[in-house]
C-alpha positions in Angstrom: -115.6 136.7 168.6 -115.7 138.6 165.4 -118.9 139.8 163.6 -119.6 140.6 159.9 -122.6 140.9 157.8 -121.4 138.0 155.7 -119.0 135.2 156.3 -117.7 133.4 153.2 -116.1 130.0 153.7 -113.3 129.3 151.0 -111.1 131.6 148.9 -111.7 129.8 145.6 -113.7 130.7 142.6 -117.1 130.5 144.2 -116.2 132.0 147.5 -114.2 135.1 146.2 -116.9 135.9 143.6 -119.5 135.8 146.3 -117.5 137.9 148.6 -116.8 140.6 146.1 -120.5 140.7 145.2 -121.6 141.0 148.8 -119.1 143.7 149.4 -120.3 145.7 146.4 -123.8 145.3 147.7 -122.6 147.2 150.8 -122.3 144.2 153.2 -119.2 144.0 155.5 -117.7 140.6 154.4 -114.9 138.3 155.4 -113.4 135.3 153.6 -112.1 132.4 155.7 -109.7 130.1 153.9 -108.3 126.8 155.3 -105.1 126.7 153.4 -102.0 128.9 153.8 -102.7 130.1 150.2 -105.8 131.5 148.4 -107.2 130.5 145.0 -108.1 126.8 145.8 -108.4 124.6 142.7 -109.1 127.5 140.5 -105.5 128.9 140.8 -104.2 125.5 139.9 -106.4 125.3 136.7 -106.4 126.5 133.1 -109.2 128.9 134.2 -111.5 128.1 131.3 -115.0 129.5 132.0 -118.1 128.3 130.3 -120.9 130.9 130.3 -123.2 131.2 127.3 -124.2 134.6 125.9 -121.5 136.8 127.9 -120.4 140.1 126.7 -117.0 138.7 125.6 -118.5 136.0 123.3 -120.9 138.3 121.8 -118.3 141.0 121.1 -116.2 138.4 119.4 -119.2 137.4 117.1 -120.0 134.0 118.6 -123.4 133.2 117.2 -125.0 132.4 120.5 -128.6 133.1 121.9 -130.3 132.5 125.1 -132.5 129.9 123.3 -129.7 128.0 121.8 -128.0 127.9 125.2 -131.0 126.7 127.0 -131.7 124.0 124.5 -128.0 122.8 124.6 -127.7 122.9 128.4 -130.9 120.9 129.0 -129.6 118.2 126.5 -126.4 118.0 128.4 -127.5 118.0 132.1 -130.7 115.9 131.8 -133.0 116.0 134.9 -131.3 118.9 136.8 -134.2 121.2 137.9 -134.9 123.7 135.1 -135.0 126.5 137.6 -131.4 126.0 138.4 -130.4 125.8 134.7 -132.3 129.1 134.0 -130.6 130.7 137.0 -127.2 129.8 135.7 -127.8 130.9 132.2 -129.6 134.1 133.1 -127.2 135.2 135.8 -123.8 134.1 134.3 -123.4 136.9 131.8 -124.2 139.5 134.4 -121.7 137.9 136.8 -119.0 138.1 134.2 -119.8 141.7 133.3 -119.7 142.6 137.2 -116.3 141.1 137.5 -114.9 143.0 134.4 -116.1 146.3 136.0 -115.2 145.6 139.6 -111.9 143.8 139.4 -108.8 143.9 137.3 -110.1 140.8 135.4 -110.7 141.0 131.5 -111.5 137.9 129.5 -111.0 136.7 126.0 -112.7 134.0 123.9 -111.0 130.7 123.6 -111.7 130.5 119.8 -112.2 127.0 118.5 -112.5 125.3 121.9 -115.7 123.4 121.0 -118.5 122.7 123.3 -118.1 119.1 124.4 -121.2 117.9 122.6 -121.3 120.4 119.5 -123.7 118.1 117.7 -126.4 118.5 120.3 -129.1 121.0 119.5 -127.8 124.5 120.5 -124.1 123.3 120.6 -121.4 125.5 119.1 -118.4 123.8 117.4 -116.3 127.0 117.8 -117.0 126.9 121.5 -118.3 129.2 124.3 -115.3 129.1 126.7 -113.4 132.1 127.7 -110.2 132.7 129.7 -108.7 135.6 131.6 -106.2 137.8 130.1 -102.9 138.4 131.7 -102.7 140.5 134.9 -99.7 142.0 136.5 -99.0 140.2 139.8 -97.5 143.3 141.3 -101.1 144.7 141.8 -101.3 142.1 144.7 -98.2 143.4 146.6 -97.3 141.1 149.3 -100.5 138.9 148.8 -98.7 137.5 145.6 -96.8 135.2 147.8 -99.9 133.7 149.0 -101.3 132.7 145.7 -101.8 129.0 145.1 -99.3 127.8 142.5 -100.4 126.2 139.1 -100.9 122.5 138.8 -98.2 122.5 136.1 -95.7 125.4 135.8 -95.4 127.2 132.5 -92.1 127.4 130.5 -89.8 130.0 132.2 -89.6 133.6 130.6 -92.9 133.0 128.7 -96.6 134.3 129.0 -98.9 131.3 128.3 -102.6 131.2 127.7 -104.8 128.0 127.8 -105.4 128.2 124.1 -101.6 128.2 123.4 -101.3 124.5 124.5 -103.3 123.3 121.5 -100.6 124.5 119.1 -97.6 124.2 121.5 -98.4 120.4 121.4 -98.0 120.6 117.6 -94.8 122.5 117.5 -93.0 119.8 115.5 -95.9 119.4 113.1 -97.5 122.8 112.3 -96.2 126.2 111.6 -98.6 127.8 114.0 -97.0 125.8 116.8 -93.6 127.6 116.2 -95.5 130.9 115.9 -97.3 130.2 119.2 -94.1 129.4 120.9 -92.5 132.6 119.5 -95.5 134.6 120.8 -95.2 133.2 124.2 -91.5 134.2 124.4 -92.3 137.6 123.0 -95.0 138.2 125.6 -92.5 137.1 128.3 -89.8 139.5 127.1 -92.3 142.3 126.9 -93.5 141.6 130.5 -90.0 141.3 131.8 -89.0 144.7 130.1 -92.0 146.2 131.8 -91.0 144.8 135.2 -94.2 142.9 135.3 -94.9 139.7 137.2 -97.4 138.1 134.7 -100.2 135.8 135.7 -102.3 133.9 133.2 -104.9 131.1 133.3 -105.7 130.2 137.0 -103.2 132.6 138.5 -104.8 135.4 136.6 -108.4 134.5 137.7 -107.5 134.0 141.4 -105.2 137.0 141.4 -107.8 139.2 139.8 -110.5 138.1 142.3 -108.2 138.7 145.1 -107.3 142.1 143.9 -110.8 143.0 143.6 -111.4 142.0 147.3 -108.4 144.0 148.4 -109.9 147.1 146.6 -113.3 146.5 148.2 -111.7 146.1 151.6 -112.6 142.5 152.2 -110.1 140.5 154.4 -109.1 137.1 153.5 -108.1 135.1 156.6 -105.7 132.3 155.6 -104.9 129.3 157.8 -108.6 129.5 159.2 -110.3 126.2 158.6 -114.0 125.8 159.2 -114.9 123.7 162.2 -118.7 123.9 162.2 -121.6 126.1 161.4 -123.3 128.2 164.2 -127.1 127.6 164.4 -129.5 129.6 166.6 -133.2 129.0 166.5 -132.9 126.9 163.4 -131.0 129.7 161.5 -127.2 129.7 160.6 -125.8 132.7 162.3 -121.9 132.3 161.8 -119.2 129.7 161.9 -116.8 128.1 164.3 -113.3 128.2 162.8 -109.7 127.4 164.0 -107.1 130.1 164.0 -103.7 130.1 165.6 -104.4 126.9 167.3 -107.7 128.1 168.9 -111.3 127.9 168.1 -113.0 131.2 167.2 -116.6 132.3 166.5 -117.2 134.4 163.5 -120.8 135.7 163.5 -122.8 136.5 160.4 -125.5 139.1 160.9 -126.9 138.4 157.4 -125.8 134.9 156.5 -123.1 132.4 155.6 -121.9 131.4 152.0 -120.0 128.1 151.8 -117.7 127.9 148.8 -115.3 125.5 150.4 -114.7 123.0 147.4 -115.2 119.3 147.2 -113.9 116.3 149.2 -111.4 114.9 146.8 -108.8 114.7 149.4 -110.9 113.1 152.0 -110.1 109.3 151.9 -113.0 108.4 154.1 -115.6 110.3 152.2 -114.3 108.9 148.8 -114.5 105.4 150.2 -117.9 105.9 151.6 -119.6 107.6 148.7 -117.7 106.6 145.5 -117.0 103.4 143.6 -113.9 101.4 144.0 -111.1 101.6 143.1 -110.9 105.3 144.3 -108.7 107.3 146.5 -107.1 110.7 146.9 -103.9 110.2 145.0 -105.3 110.5 141.6 -106.9 114.0 142.0 -105.4 117.2 140.9 -107.7 119.2 143.1 -106.4 121.5 145.9 -105.0 119.6 148.7 -107.2 121.6 151.1 -110.4 120.2 149.7 -111.4 117.7 152.2 -115.1 118.1 152.4 -115.4 120.3 155.6 -118.2 122.4 154.2 -120.2 119.6 153.1 -120.0 117.7 156.3 -120.9 120.9 158.3 -124.0 121.1 156.2 -124.8 117.5 156.7 -124.6 117.9 160.5 -127.4 120.6 160.4 -129.6 118.6 158.0 -128.6 119.6 154.5 -129.5 117.2 151.8 -126.8 116.0 149.4 -126.7 114.8 145.8 -124.1 113.4 143.3 -121.6 112.4 146.0 -120.7 109.5 143.8 -119.5 111.6 141.0 -116.5 113.9 140.2 -115.1 116.1 137.5 -113.4 113.0 136.1 -110.6 112.6 133.5 -108.1 110.0 132.6 -104.8 110.5 134.5 -101.4 108.9 134.5 -100.1 108.2 138.0 -96.6 109.8 137.6 -94.3 109.6 140.6 -94.4 113.3 141.1 -98.2 113.3 141.0 -101.2 112.5 138.7 -101.1 114.0 135.2 -104.5 114.9 133.8 -104.4 113.8 130.1 -106.2 116.3 127.6 -104.5 116.3 124.2 -102.4 113.1 124.8 -105.2 110.7 124.2 -106.8 112.7 121.3 -103.7 113.1 119.0 -103.4 110.5 116.2 -101.4 107.3 116.8 -102.6 106.3 120.3 -105.5 104.0 121.7 -106.9 103.3 125.1 -107.2 99.5 125.9 -108.4 97.6 129.0 -106.9 94.7 130.7 -107.8 92.4 128.0 -106.1 94.5 125.4 -109.4 95.8 123.9 -110.5 99.3 123.0 -113.5 100.3 125.0 -114.2 104.0 124.2 -113.7 106.9 121.8 -110.3 108.1 123.2 -111.1 111.8 122.1 -114.4 111.8 123.9 -114.9 114.4 126.8 -112.7 113.3 129.6 -115.4 112.9 132.1 -117.2 110.6 129.8 -114.0 108.3 129.4 -113.8 107.8 133.2 -117.5 107.0 133.4 -117.1 104.3 130.8 -114.0 103.0 132.7 -116.2 102.5 135.9 -119.2 101.3 134.0 -117.3 98.4 132.2 -114.8 97.6 135.0 -115.5 94.0 136.2 -113.6 90.9 137.1 -111.9 89.4 134.0 -112.3 92.6 132.1 -110.4 95.2 134.1 -110.7 98.8 132.8 -109.0 100.3 135.9 -106.2 100.8 135.1 -106.5 101.1 131.4 -103.5 101.6 129.2 -102.8 104.3 126.6 -100.7 102.6 123.7 -98.6 104.5 121.4 -95.4 104.4 119.4 -92.2 106.3 118.6 -93.9 108.1 115.7 -96.2 109.6 118.2 -93.4 110.6 120.5 -91.4 112.1 117.5 -94.3 114.3 116.6 -95.9 115.6 119.8 -95.3 117.4 123.1 -96.2 115.0 125.9 -96.8 116.7 129.2 -93.9 119.1 129.3 -91.5 116.7 127.3 -90.7 118.0 123.8 -91.0 115.7 120.8 -88.0 113.4 120.2 -86.7 113.7 123.8 -86.8 110.6 125.9 -89.4 110.3 128.6 -88.0 110.4 132.3 -86.7 107.0 133.5 -88.5 107.5 136.7 -91.8 107.2 134.9 -90.8 103.7 133.8 -89.3 102.8 137.0 -92.5 103.7 138.8 -94.7 101.4 136.7 -96.7 104.2 135.2 -95.2 103.5 131.8 -93.7 100.6 129.9 -91.7 100.4 126.7 -90.8 97.6 124.3 -89.6 96.9 120.8 -92.7 95.1 119.7 -96.4 95.2 120.5 -96.3 91.6 121.7 -93.4 92.4 124.2 -95.1 95.5 125.4 -98.4 93.5 126.1 -96.3 91.0 128.2 -94.9 93.8 130.2 -98.3 95.2 131.1 -100.0 91.8 131.7 -102.1 91.7 128.5 -102.2 88.6 126.3 -99.9 89.5 123.3 -102.2 88.1 120.6 -105.1 90.2 121.9 -103.3 93.5 121.9 -101.8 92.7 118.5 -105.4 92.1 117.2 -106.7 95.4 118.7 -103.7 97.4 117.3 -104.0 95.7 113.7 -107.9 96.5 113.7 -107.2 100.1 114.7 -104.4 100.6 112.2 -106.8 99.5 109.5 -109.3 102.3 110.5 -106.4 104.8 110.8 -105.4 104.2 107.2 -108.9 104.3 105.9 -109.6 107.5 108.1 -112.7 106.1 109.6 -113.1 104.6 113.3 -115.9 102.1 112.8 -115.8 100.9 116.3 -116.0 104.1 118.4 -116.4 106.9 115.8 -113.2 108.7 116.9 -113.1 111.9 114.8 -116.7 112.2 114.0 -117.5 115.1 116.4 -116.0 118.5 116.0 -114.8 118.4 119.7 -112.7 115.3 118.8 -110.6 117.6 116.5 -109.7 120.4 118.9 -106.5 118.7 120.2 -106.1 116.6 117.0 -103.3 117.2 114.3 -104.8 119.0 111.1 -101.6 117.9 109.2 -102.5 114.3 109.6 -104.5 112.6 106.9 -107.0 111.3 106.0 -108.2 111.9 109.6 -106.7 114.4 112.1 -107.5 112.0 114.9 -106.3 108.7 113.6 -102.9 107.4 112.7 -101.4 103.8 112.8 -99.4 102.6 115.7 -96.7 100.9 113.8 -93.2 102.3 114.5 -91.2 100.8 117.4 -90.4 101.2 120.2 -93.9 101.1 121.6 -95.2 102.6 124.8 -97.9 101.9 127.3 -99.0 104.5 129.8 -101.1 103.6 132.8 -104.5 105.3 133.0 -106.5 105.7 136.1 -109.7 107.7 137.0 -108.2 111.2 137.8 -110.3 114.1 138.6 -110.2 118.0 138.8 -112.4 117.6 142.1 -115.6 116.0 143.2 -118.9 117.4 141.9 -121.4 116.3 144.5 -122.4 118.1 147.7 -125.1 120.2 149.4 -128.4 120.5 147.5 -129.1 124.1 146.7 -132.0 125.8 144.8 -131.9 128.5 142.0 -131.1 131.0 144.6 -128.1 129.1 146.0 -129.9 128.4 149.3 -129.1 125.2 150.9 -131.9 122.8 151.2 -133.0 119.9 153.5 -134.2 116.6 152.2 -137.9 117.8 152.2 -137.0 120.7 150.1 -137.3 123.3 152.8 -134.5 126.0 153.1 -131.9 126.1 155.9 -132.2 129.8 156.8 -129.0 131.8 156.7 -127.1 129.2 154.6 -126.0 129.6 151.0 -123.5 127.6 149.1 -121.8 127.4 145.6 -119.1 125.5 143.8 -117.8 121.9 144.4 -119.4 121.7 147.9 -122.8 121.7 146.1 -124.2 119.2 143.7 -123.4 120.4 140.2 -125.8 122.1 137.9 -124.0 120.1 135.1 -125.4 116.9 136.6 -123.4 114.0 135.5 -122.1 115.6 132.4 -119.9 118.5 131.2 -121.1 121.2 128.7 -117.7 122.6 127.8 -114.3 123.7 129.1 -115.0 125.7 132.2 -118.2 124.0 133.3 -116.7 123.8 136.8 -115.6 127.4 137.2 -118.6 129.1 135.3 -121.3 127.7 137.6 -119.2 128.1 140.7 -118.8 131.8 140.1 -122.3 132.3 138.9 -124.0 130.7 141.9 -121.6 132.4 144.3 -122.9 135.7 142.6 -126.5 134.7 142.9 -125.9 133.7 146.6 -124.5 137.1 147.5 -127.4 138.9 145.8 -130.0 136.6 147.4 -128.4 137.2 150.7 -128.3 140.9 150.3 -132.0 140.9 149.3 -133.1 138.8 152.2 -134.2 141.0 155.2 -131.9 140.9 158.1 -133.1 139.2 161.2 
């Protein structure tokens, strides 16, 4: 048996932020991680973080205020308790400042990455999202080998930030695309000459947090999955975990903080709580996220919310794994259609909204799962697709798997994907008329500032709209992908886990995707997963430290 002041479950964004905070409050802390690697879904991500009014934004001159942020968030999240909203907004900036002073992490504004609903009161078209600056992986020493790899590898010998992808996608269309690629290579050369092992995006965030824990003397036990929570006299006093094939007890003198992620890779839970069709194969979340923390909480009476929801996004089920579509459905020259060949949504809308619509409208005779992204050769000639450069052919394996289809005419393409040719032709012709006029009368694509972030500024008269007219034509299967689930244990503004009657489970705090999201069923901006996860982990550690020992 081992004993610490604080036991943290999960070495992701929520867990490592909580652990670092607890350690800096003078508490002896340990982190237990199920996987053989640390970083969770954070390490796989682009690592955008949405936290209004932080010192990075204000230094960059972003015109944010607490009042604007509160107004905007309330419009986005709906009926989420106002106390939780206030806790997030008031503690987020302090959390970020804490990380910049207690870890190698430094952050930069993702200029131009709009809030997802910039037209809402308090929304900012230029965006509130930030991302980590590059760190040198050498600071991790041997721990660098234990960092969870990214969801999609960056080009070799380059140093790439999240904001670079917007312009890299336009490398064949805009001078800034070439300039961005040159900058990426120059950064890579400079890092190589300096002998650095550059980490950016999710790798930088996870690596920076892990380095902070190393300096603070916090151990991270990998390959140590949670089995259950220890409860004595109604209070959580530690955990039962598995290590080296045996069960061990790890006692917590002050409390347990669960940051174990969602349940996106638990087939049973997804079938039980979420709408069909659903499964684990469309998620890009970390494979270790199987809901163990949520289930452990449920066994001792924790209430749950939002288990039916996720951080959705349209995905293409490629043979090598799901590809989460961001720019691809926003760029001019493509549309999303259902099984009847009809458009059903603004293709450039926030990704979570698109999947919500897919589920809401999916029904017999009008299938929306899968949907199809329809485009043409002009689109392929102009834009990067995933990691395939413009003009280059898409891999044959993508077509062989059924994830994509290709034909010389719209009618032939429709037949290949099971859509009546006349219906798809009508849809394409109607959309092409909108594209030439520069106005989408059906779904208002291009009306929001957010729609234009991944659009093509060289395309006229509307950066989001272009005709689909140059064969061959392509159809790409679209399914409800996700970055992770967003429902879990109900928590209060202090990150304490609650029972259904609203009472607190003593000794238990939680943050991240094992809890119900402060964003509710919506998504304020890029980084609305990581920002709250880290903030409520920070809140949890402070609340635990302020709670008298028993």
